[in-house]
N, C-alpha and C positions, 0 to 999 in steps of 0.2 A: 294445065294440070287437070286430070280427070277427076270426077267427083268420087269421093270416098264413101264407104258404107260405115255407119256407126251403129252401135248396139247399146242397150241399157248399160252393159258392162263397160263399154269404151267411151260413153258420152262425156263423162266428167273430164277424162284425160284429153280427148280429141277436141272437145268443144269448149267446155268451161275454162280449161286451163290453157287454151291456145293463145299465143302471142298476137295472132292476127284475128280480125273479125271472122266469124263463121256463120254461113247461111245453112240452116238445117231444113231440108225438104222432108216433111213427114208425108209418107205415101203408102200405097198398098198395091199388090199385084192386080187386084180386081178393079182398080180405079181408073176409068178411062181418061179423065182430065189429068191424072197423075202421069200417065203414059205420054200425054201430049207435051207436058212441060219438061219431062226428063231430058230429051235431046236439047232443048233450049238451055237448060241449066248446064249441060255438058259443054255447050258452045261458050256460054258466058265464063265458065270455069277455065276454059282454054285461052280466053282473051284477057283475063284479069289476074293480077298477082297481088291485089290488095285485099282479097277475101278468099277464104277457103269454102268450098261448097261440098256439103255432105248430105247423104240420104239416110233416112231411117224408116224401115218397114214397120208400120204400127202394129201389124198382126204378130210379128215375131218379137217385137219389143214394146209391150204395153205400158210399162212403168213410166218411161220418160214422157211420152206424149200426154198421158194422163196428168202427170205432175205439172206440165206447162199448159194445161187446159185446152189441149187440141181436141176439138169436137167434130170437125169435118176435115176432109182432105181433098185436094192437097192444101196443106197449111205450111207456110215457110216462115221461120223465125230467124232473125239475125241476132247473134250473140257477140258482145264485145266486153272484154274484161270480166267474163263470167256471168254477165247479165243479159237478159233478153231486151234488146233495144228497139226492135221493129217486128211487126207481124203483117203478113198478107195471106189471103185465102183465095183459092180458086185458080183456074188456069188463066194465064195472061200472056200476051204476046211478048217477044223478047225485048222490044223497046220499053215496054211498061215495066218489066221486071228489072231491067238495067237502071231505069229511072228511080225505081223504088230502092234499089241497092245504093245508088248515088246519094239519095236523100237521107238514107240511114247513116251513111259513113260521113 
């Protein structure tokens, strides 16, 4: 499954009310490290069906990142049952991101 894009308007429906855990990648067009992990998250999304991976552009959607205390990007949060259960920041290799997801689930 390819990563989806969420907005301030769709966040509650697609993330907080999801039946599956959701990893939200908070990113921006101008962020180099964000562009590095984008393809990695796409790969992970294609390999796993136990988590949904979505992206949110913080420049176009300022409310949600602010509400969850996102201060730097890339920041990734995993939500389960409407709650944030894990957070990581910065670009990481695929193995490290997969391990973080596994430990959160």
